Steps between C-alpha positions, in 0.01 A plus 500: 500500500723768657225765428242299708528731805456810281160374373366471855568870582287616206210268570267772596544678173480197274110509451525872401766400232279215378194743475716756308616234264154372432356849422795582281444182300132575465367703209305818541185303394557234775536753762183683388307169511637428841386842629152444349485158648586638852247790451227229413585307816475819703160573337355168600647531856310830537189333377546204740495743802164644406274220642405136470374491142782719357753278689334193360520662149874588542613176657531302176695775299731561799569128534568463122729810503686386795549153346635635175729738697631193701570317175677814357740548785498506871606867510200599279268296730653680802443832330128407433452398873658829613266692268195323630603566853578856444178552297282344768659720761461821286131406428424443859664830592277675236797605277388295196141579393329274240 
């Protein structure tokens, strides 16, 4: 209980520690699957920006991928959302050709 004040000072770094511990506990195969998962989410995000029909085709896979990411961990869900936003921005800027 005496160390309660010490934990408040490191509050900003605590999420980074959790991420580091999560990656360290993961096997190389699990990290590879996560990277492929995020890449697939980014691919569908680029497809969704291309027009109405591509967006309609990509909507269900994106929703399913995001729901699985949500069930996996909130951090993984947030990573997928950040990747979608970054991919849409890069596609709109013409940096990501399909």
